[in-house]
RODO-2510 file (C-alpha; in nm, 4 decimals, decimal comma):
residues 200
     n   res          X          Y          Z
     1     m    -1,9967    -0,2215     8,7589
     2     c    -1,8213    -0,2430     8,4195
     3     v    -1,9479    -0,5413     8,2255
     4     c    -1,8071    -0,6447     7,8847
     5     v    -2,0653    -0,8313     7,6781
     6     d    -2,0474    -1,0067     7,3410
     7     p    -1,8611    -0,8035     7,0770
     8     w    -2,0406    -0,6134     6,8041
     9     p    -1,9510    -0,7041     6,4467
    10     d    -1,7223    -0,3969     6,4414
    11     g    -1,5989    -0,3949     6,8014
    12     q    -1,6815    -0,4496     7,1638
    13     k    -1,9572    -0,3163     7,3814
    14     m    -1,8916    -0,2053     7,7381
    15     l    -2,1929    -0,1469     7,9583
    16     l    -2,2116     0,0578     8,2757
    17     k    -2,5007    -0,0737     8,4830
    18     l    -2,6113     0,2297     8,6793
    19     s    -2,8221     0,0526     8,9404
    20     d    -2,5051    -0,1180     9,0651
    21     l    -2,3356     0,2150     9,1336
    22     d    -2,2058     0,2525     9,4876
    23     p    -2,3692     0,5445     9,6788
    24     n    -2,0194     0,6936     9,7124
    25     g    -1,9698     0,6870     9,3385
    26     l    -1,7201     0,5110     9,1152
    27     w    -1,3760     0,6047     8,9851
    28     l    -1,3293     0,4869     8,6290
    29     d    -0,9859     0,4054     8,4851
    30     e    -1,0113     0,1982     8,1678
    31     e    -0,8368     0,1302     7,8389
    32     i    -1,0894     0,0564     7,5683
    33     e    -1,0622    -0,0733     7,2123
    34     l    -1,2931     0,1224     6,9823
    35     p    -1,4184     0,0198     6,6394
    36     p    -1,3587     0,2724     6,3585
    37     v    -1,5598     0,5926     6,4004
    38     p    -1,7418     0,7213     6,0863
    39     w    -1,6301     1,0730     5,9966
    40     v    -1,6553     1,3384     5,7260
    41     g    -1,6737     1,2344     5,3610
    42     g    -1,6898     0,8617     5,4293
    43     e    -1,3592     0,8726     5,6153
    44     e    -1,3103     0,6650     5,9314
    45     l    -1,1206     0,7520     6,2471
    46     r    -0,9115     0,4532     6,3500
    47     c    -0,8177     0,4896     6,7145
    48     e    -0,5502     0,3292     6,9221
    49     r    -0,6570     0,2162     7,2683
    50     v    -0,8517     0,4938     7,4414
    51     t    -0,7650     0,5739     7,8024
    52     v    -1,0654     0,6952     8,0026
    53     r    -1,0375     0,8331     8,3543
    54     g    -1,3226     0,9885     8,5445
    55     r    -1,5899     0,9546     8,8073
    56     l    -1,9585     0,8719     8,8271
    57     v    -2,1411     1,0285     9,1204
    58     p    -2,5073     0,9664     9,2119
    59     a    -2,7317     1,2735     9,2160
    60     s    -3,0915     1,3174     9,3248
    61     d    -3,2204     1,2992     8,9678
    62     g    -2,9551     1,0938     8,7910
    63     i    -2,5805     1,0390     8,7820
    64     d    -2,3069     1,2913     8,7087
    65     f    -2,0391     1,1479     8,4814
    66     e    -1,7230     1,3542     8,4395
    67     a    -1,4201     1,2106     8,2595
    68     r    -1,1237     1,2746     8,0344
    69     f    -1,0012     1,0576     7,7492
    70     a    -0,6817     1,0305     7,5458
    71     t    -0,5837     0,8317     7,2375
    72     r    -0,4077     0,8555     6,9024
    73     v    -0,6139     0,8632     6,5849
    74     h    -0,5166     0,7559     6,2340
    75     i    -0,6768     0,9453     5,9474
    76     h    -0,5835     1,0909     5,6074
    77     c    -0,4664     1,4441     5,5338
    78     m    -0,7434     1,6410     5,3658
    79     r    -0,5009     1,7939     5,1142
    80     c    -0,2549     1,5225     5,0096
    81     l    -0,4371     1,2101     5,1408
    82     a    -0,1283     1,0847     5,3279
    83     e    -0,1999     0,8937     5,6486
    84     v    -0,1746     1,1096     5,9599
    85     c    -0,1418     0,9954     6,3210
    86     r    -0,2383     1,2568     6,5786
    87     p    -0,2883     1,2579     6,9560
    88     l    -0,6436     1,3381     7,0565
    89     e    -0,7724     1,4111     7,4028
    90     g    -1,0712     1,5791     7,5570
    91     g    -1,3201     1,5743     7,8384
    92     f    -1,6907     1,5711     7,8990
    93     r    -1,9417     1,6246     8,1759
    94     l    -2,2768     1,4544     8,1453
    95     r    -2,5866     1,4169     8,3581
    96     l    -2,7203     1,0651     8,3035
    97     v    -3,0973     1,0685     8,3518
    98     p    -3,3436     0,7782     8,3343
    99     g    -3,6141     0,7975     8,0696
   100     p    -3,6735     1,0924     7,8348
   101     c    -3,4627     1,4031     7,8991
   102     p    -3,6508     1,7163     8,0069
   103     a    -3,7249     1,9589     7,7270
   104     e    -3,4676     2,2340     7,6858
   105     g    -3,5697     2,5478     7,8719
   106     s    -3,8304     2,3698     8,0843
   107     e    -3,8611     2,4256     8,4582
   108     e    -3,7664     2,0610     8,5151
   109     m    -3,4388     2,1066     8,3286
   110     d    -3,3664     2,4255     8,5237
   111     r    -3,4092     2,2306     8,8469
   112     q    -3,1924     1,9432     8,7296
   113     t    -2,8940     2,1278     8,5882
   114     s    -2,6490     2,3811     8,7195
   115     p    -2,4969     2,6472     8,4876
   116     e    -2,1714     2,4552     8,4328
   117     e    -2,3481     2,1355     8,3204
   118     v    -2,3839     2,1213     7,9448
   119     d    -2,5323     1,7874     7,8408
   120     l    -2,8051     1,5529     7,9502
   121     l    -2,7929     1,1911     7,8359
   122     e    -3,1037     0,9741     7,8455
   123     v    -3,0363     0,6286     7,9891
   124     a    -3,2502     0,3349     7,8757
   125     n    -3,2683     0,0014     8,0584
   126     d    -3,0385     0,1240     8,3366
   127     e    -2,7316     0,0862     8,1109
   128     v    -2,4847     0,3188     7,9413
   129     d    -2,2742     0,1880     7,6543
   130     l    -1,9323     0,3408     7,7196
   131     v    -1,8076     0,2457     7,3717
   132     a    -2,0901     0,4345     7,1970
   133     l    -2,0479     0,7307     7,4310
   134     l    -1,6742     0,7521     7,3577
   135     r    -1,7265     0,7265     6,9826
   136     e    -1,9527     1,0320     7,0005
   137     q    -1,7090     1,2273     7,2195
   138     l    -1,4164     1,1495     6,9872
   139     d    -1,6166     1,2737     6,6920
   140     l    -1,6926     1,5987     6,8769
   141     a    -1,3276     1,6459     6,9779
   142     m    -1,1871     1,6072     6,6256
   143     p    -1,0899     1,9283     6,4433
   144     a    -1,2870     2,0093     6,1299
   145     r    -0,9748     1,9869     5,9116
   146     v    -0,6814     1,7486     5,9518
   147     l    -0,3557     1,8211     5,7676
   148     c    -0,0258     1,6360     5,7688
   149     s     0,1362     1,9781     5,8260
   150     t     0,0428     2,3439     5,7982
   151     e     0,2787     2,3592     5,4985
   152     c     0,1082     2,0768     5,3094
   153     k     0,0988     2,1551     4,9362
   154     g    -0,1672     1,8983     4,8556
   155     l    -0,2129     1,7157     4,5256
   156     c    -0,1662     1,8566     4,1788
   157     s    -0,5126     1,9151     4,0357
   158     c    -0,3847     1,8202     3,6884
   159     c    -0,1838     1,4999     3,7374
   160     g    -0,2630     1,4060     4,1006
   161     s     0,1017     1,4034     4,2140
   162     n     0,1758     1,4676     4,5812
   163     l     0,3433     1,8090     4,5708
   164     n     0,5056     1,7481     4,9102
   165     d     0,7254     1,4801     4,7515
   166     a     0,8369     1,6642     4,4380
   167     a     0,7230     1,9291     4,1946
   168     c     0,5427     1,7931     3,8920
   169     g     0,5559     1,9247     3,5376
   170     c     0,2436     2,1341     3,5860
   171     a     0,3080     2,2570     3,9410
   172     r     0,4898     2,5789     3,8443
   173     e     0,1956     2,7274     3,6625
   174     q    -0,0394     2,6272     3,9451
   175     d     0,1814     2,7944     4,2077
   176     d     0,2015     3,1190     4,0039
   177     p    -0,1207     3,3155     4,0756
   178     g    -0,0736     3,5096     3,7520
   179     g     0,0292     3,2126     3,5411
   180     g    -0,3212     3,1412     3,4143
   181     l    -0,3863     3,5082     3,3372
   182     a    -0,0534     3,5405     3,1549
   183     q    -0,1367     3,2397     2,9408
   184     l    -0,4826     3,3803     2,8622
   185     r    -0,3255     3,7144     2,7679
   186     r    -0,0874     3,5440     2,5237
   187     i    -0,3753     3,3535     2,3610
   188     l    -0,5791     3,6725     2,3193
   189     e    -0,2819     3,8583     2,1719
   190     q    -0,2212     3,5789     1,9221
   191     r    -0,5849     3,5844     1,8190
   192     q    -0,5831     3,9614     1,7743
   193     g    -0,2725     3,9381     1,5595
   194     s    -0,4363     3,6837     1,3286
   195     e    -0,7629     3,8744     1,2856
   196     p    -0,8210     4,1033     0,9836
   197     s    -0,7146     4,4632     1,0463
   198     g    -1,0758     4,5784     1,0198
   199     r    -1,2946     4,7668     0,7754
   200     n    -1,1352     4,9889     0,5100
***
């Protein structure tokens, strides 16, 4: 049932041809190479081989596809920009339906879905691209913020040095919450001392 076709410019394409599905269903156990996944701020998720294990089961109005995936992703820390490698895993449960999906809240959708089912996926031309599906699921599974560590100090806003490596010449004043206020106070005091004493 799994058919690998000609690669895309940025990776491969793996098609699941649903009409070939055995009436008893299909157990899926694959390792898939994914092209980079676009992410926040122009960043890209670069994934190691993705392991996918799950099952496709025919239903009266489509096919239930339940699976789990696991991989390791390479991305940059959002504070210090160092490369980070993190394990990433997740799962999904989809109802694959031919043609347009029923409108949300419609009687047809109520008949087709049980309370624990969360997503309907429209299937065109009897084929599901597993690569595209996994790219979307990886994007959904990624945390909103990725840090090299919870203690990451980030980059100095003045000189751009990585403060995790060493303190820079301007780091002390940045780390002192009152440093800026103290400096402003000194400037104001100097100005007051240089001003005329006032009217006679």
